[in-house]
DOTIDREN-995942 format. One record per residue: x, y, z of N, C-alpha, C, O in turn; residue in three letters. Coordinates in steps of 0.001 Angstrom, whole numbers, padded with zeros to 6 digits, always signed. Each point is the difference from the previous one (the first is absolute). Example, Ala and Ser with C-alpha at 12.3 -4.5 7.8 and 13.67 -1.06 7.14 Angstrom:
+013190-005690+007800-000890+001190+000000+000900+001200+000000+001036-000019+000665ALA-001386+001069-001385+000820+001190+000060-000770+001090+000730+000509+001108+000169SER
# end
This chain:
+097637+141172+110196-000004+000353+001443-001388+000508+000399-000362-000076+001174MET-000431+000597-002139-001363+000426+000397-000788-001058+000277-001043+000297+000583LYS+001233-001571-000846-000932-001278+000306+000022-000081+001553-001044-000329+000563ARG+002003+000566+000070+000106-000235+001444-001033+000973+000809-000824-000457+000793ILE+000952+001797-001069-001016+000850+000559-001321-000307-000181-000812+000142+000914PRO+000416-000679-002349-001310-000394-000306-000430-001268+000915-001095-000093+000556ILE+002044-000785-000493-000287-001210+000879-000320+000275+001299-000935-000552+000579LEU+001783+001522+000009-000224+000290+001456-001310+000832+000194-000635-000086+001051VAL+000250+000874-002056-001255+000705-000037-001077-000976+000104-000819+000083+000916GLU+000767-001018-001809-001038-001085-000043+000029-000783+001343-001034-000207+000636THR+002192-000195-000252-000098-000802+001355-000612+000781+001196-000753-000510+000831LEU+001204+001940-000840-000623+000837+001101-001468-000011-000205-000748-000429+000878VAL+000317+000879-001991-001422+000025-000355-000757-001234+000401-001074+000142+000585CYS+001581-001441-000872-000560-001215+000257-000052-000132+001456-001033-000402+000535ALA+002100+000719+000164-000251-000047+001563-000883+000875+000623-000716-000463+000888LEU+000622+001710-001199-000802+000871+000351-001603-000448-000152-000833+000126+000898LEU+000588-000663-002198-001422-000540-000236-000250-001182+000899-001082-000206+000550LEU+002240-000622-000423-000363-001185+000996-000480+000488+001347-001042-000401+000518ALA+001853+001284+000017-000254+000646+001311-001295+000723+000085-000707-000081+001004LEU+000410+000739-001974-001296+000674-000027-001194-000978+000008-000966+000214+000733ALA+001032-001308-001566-000888-001034+000042-000210-000670+001329-001111-000280+000451GLY+002247+000047+000135-000182-000864+001367-000616+000985+001179-000614-000511+000937SER+000771+001708-001004-000670+000970+000983-001316+000165-000255-000780+000212+000928SER+000361-000289-002228-001561+000031-000264-000595-001357+000421-001164-000090+000391VAL+001967-000921-000479-000763-001349+000393-000153+000005+001627-001044-000395+000520ALA+002154+000868+000253-000013+000095+001366-001248+000908+000408-000840-000350+000829ARG+000830+001430-001445-000947+000922+000412-001486-000590-000198-000880+000347+000788ALA+000609-001212-001808-001392-000584-000162-000174-001111+000920-001125-000454+000212HIS+002260-000058+000401-000042-001138+001007-000679+000454+001266-000353-000851+000816GLY+000146+002129-000595-000373+000450+001195-001667+000275+000021-000625+000479+000946ASN+000160-000848-002053-001491+000196-000304-000545-001331-000528+000554-000607-000916HIS-001742+000149+001575-000430-001313-000296-000712+000127-001489-000485+001045-000436PRO+000515-002240-000220-000694+000037-001307-001498-000468+000266-000327-000539+001057ASP-000510+000777-002051-001496-000314+000136-000398-001000-001056+000516-000103-001113GLU-001527-000639+001621-000610-001119-000920-001487+000106+000430-000335+000094+001181ALA-000573-000118-002271-001382+000194+000154-000549-001493-000662+000483-000506-001012MET-001522-000035+001765-000501-001159-000442-001053-000646+000922-000616+000710+000794GLY+000390-002050-000875-000941-000815+000655+000693-000852+000859+000994-000578-000438THR-001418+000375+001790+000693-000902+000821-000517-001440-000313-001185-000317+000095ILE+002146-000488-000460-000257-001414-000429+000081-000891+001324-000848-000880+000147LYS+001785+001063+000772+000118-000795+001143+000684+000901+001095+000772+000914-000288ALA-001101-001230+001472+000779+000661+001062+000013-000869+001344-001009-000525+000469ILE+002148+000453+000025+000179-000793+001283+000818+000838+000972+000250+001173-000275ASP+000151-001702+001333+000811+000722+001063+001374+000465-000568+000565+001005+000431ALA-000054-001798-001427+001329+000480-000420+000150+000585-001474+001021+000607-000323GLU-002076-000813-000556+000146+000676-001218-001380+000373-000596-001028-000478+000478LYS+001011+001350-001545-001010+000411-000672+000214-000275-001424+001106+000255-000477LEU-002099-000782-000312+000300-000226-001379-001050+001024-000715-001195+000004+000296VAL+001706+000766-001161-000868+001043-000763+000221-000304-001528+001084-000228-000537LEU-002372+000272-000081-000021-000082-001314-000116+001441-000526-001000+000685+000213THR+002105-000241-000935+000167+001496-000234-001097+000324-001216-000644-000863-000597THR+000586+002109+000397-000938+000565-001071+000420-000468-001358-000750-000051-000975SER+002055-000297+000995+000459-000673-001432+000026-001523-000038+000533-000582-000945GLN-001092-000064+001943-000292-001470-000067+001176-000782+000610-000008-001231-000002GLY+000961+001908+000494+001147-000736+000625-000071-000262+001352-000459+000929+000664LYS+000821-002047+000010-000043-000308+001417+001188+000460+000665+001116-000263-000449GLU-001311+000994+001585+001110+000434+000788-000153-000710+001403-001120-000078+000504MET+002230-000442+000135-000144-000570+001254+000816+001078+000934+001182+000267-000216THR-001876+000267+001180+000715+000888+000869+000017-000518+001434-000976-000512+000549LEU+002127+000684-000015+000141-000399+001512-000557+001017+000856+000229+001204-000120VAL-001126-001851+001173-000520+000986+000894+000887-000196+001237+000464-001091+000330LEU-000269+002257+000330+000817+000094+001114-000744+000768+001267-001049+000618-000182THR+001644-000705+001401-000717+000683+001059-000061+001510-000324-000910+000629+000541ALA+001720+000000-001314-000153+001392-000280-000961+000358-001173-000307+001161-000271GLU-000162-002307-000432-001029+000318-001051-001218+000656+000494-000583-000466+000979THR+000127+001587-001626-001166+000641+000500-001220-000230-000891+000198-000096-001211LYS-001370+000003+001664-001245-000296-000784-000931+001149+000184-000214+000414+001140PHE-000336+000112-002142-000962+001074+000165-001183-000373-001136+000130-000506-001115GLU-001344+000955+001838-001288-000024-000810-000552+001290-000090-000664+000394+000959ARG+000832+000407-002031-000306+001374-000007+001174+000703+000704+001159-000073-000409GLY-001567+000795+001556+001001+000626+000797+000034-000685+001449+000526+000567+000958SER-001069-001708-000878-000048-000636+001291+000865-001340+000044-000134-000911-000817THR+001050+000911+001893+000840-001283+000062-000828-001157+000277-000996+000119+000714ALA+001330-001229-001224-000631-001231+000140+001005-001081+000173+001168+000308-000237VAL-001430-001526+000611+000898-001091+000182+000005-000842-001271-000921+000051-000814GLY+002066-000879+000666-000001-000902-000992-001102-001025-000179-000218-000497-001105ARG-000470+000182+002175-001090-001023+000101-001314+000655-000577-000949-000723-000304GLU+000891+002156+000147-001072+000679-000529+000036+000054-001588-000888+000562-000641ASP+001872-001126+000114+000122+000049-001568-000535-001229-000573+000348-001074+000491ILE-001212+001116-001540-000598-001132-000629+000546-000162-001353+000318+001005-000636GLU-000176-002203+000130+000430-000429-001476-001179+000614-000767-001195-000046+000292VAL+001807+000642-001355-000887+000601-001038-000124+001565+000060-000458+000662-000932GLY+000908-000133+002119-000092+001508+000219+001210+000641-000949+001059-000579-000245GLU-001374+001664-000151+000954+000870-000694+000891+000708+000963-000438+000463+001053ARG+001705-000379-001417+001047+000596+000901+001168+000787-000822+000410-000285-001125ALA-000007+001279+001915+001317+000752-000527+000994-000633+001003-000339+000010+001183VAL+001404-000503-001487+001037-000449+000822+001347+000881-000228+000504+000091-001120VAL-000041+000453+002091+001270+000657-000138+000994-001040+000559-000185-000577+001072LEU+001224+000383-001849+000890-001079+000363+001456+000405-000142+000309+000950-000719TYR+000621-001680+001415+001393+000217-000013+000810-001222-000820-000091-001131+000476ASP+000717+001290-001440+000529-001241-000740+001538+000193-000084+000635-000544-000903ASP-000026+001328+001855+001442+000165+000163+000673-001213+000582+001229-000009+000058THR-001904-000978+000363+000677-001130+000654-000439-001129-000958-000662+000195-001019THR+001153-001543+001507-000323-001107-000585-001407-000362-000260-000371-000674-000961ALA-000480+001227+001996-001497-000292-000106-000727+001285-000155+000494+001072+000347THR-001722-001198-000893-000824+001368-000212-000873+000088+001343-000800-000871+000339ILE+001045+001959+000325-000564+000225+001284-001133+001017-000056+000201+001144-000409ARG-001404-001573+000828-001107+001066-000056+000136+000975+001075+000041-000410+001159ALA+000036+001672-001419+000194+001010+000987-001330+000600+000466-000100+000422+001152VAL-000932-000372-002016-001227+000405+000351-001091-000545-001058+000207+000042-001213GLU-001423-000573+001805-001036-000425-000979-001141+000857+000250-000559+000043+001096VAL+000145+000766-002291-001149+000871+000251-001241-000689-000834+000100-000391-001163LYS-001197+000321+001907-001239-000450-000503-001063+001075-000167-000021+000983+000741LEU-000897-001182-001755-001233+000986-000084-000945-000414+001208+000045-001030+000674GLY-000854+002037-000587-001008-000092+001067-000901-001257-000376-000377-000198-001155LYS+000039-000693+002298-000754-001090-000400-001451+000447-000412-000525+000942+000594LYS-000084-001564-001538-001351+000340-000297-001018-000607+000890+000184-001158+000373LYS-001162+001761-000018-001012-000372+001073-000996-000986-000645-000931-000460+000662SER
# end
């Protein structure tokens, strides 16, 4: 008869761990992830970033995507292929959406 309480305890522990893990995942979903690399391509709809690890990421650009050079807001058209960038992105949907593209100050 002692096996039943042990089984119940095990199931309760497993359930609590599953619930705790899902709340951590939801909490992380409120903060964008970050990728650093070089801009390989950019157009009105997407940005392709070659990350510091050598992987290519395609990020969807939306009307809400913000672009900054240093601390100054810039437009998508001001970004050039080959520039280094840090991209904050949201991957909680089927596509990876660029939230903010941060560029270093342009060299004179």
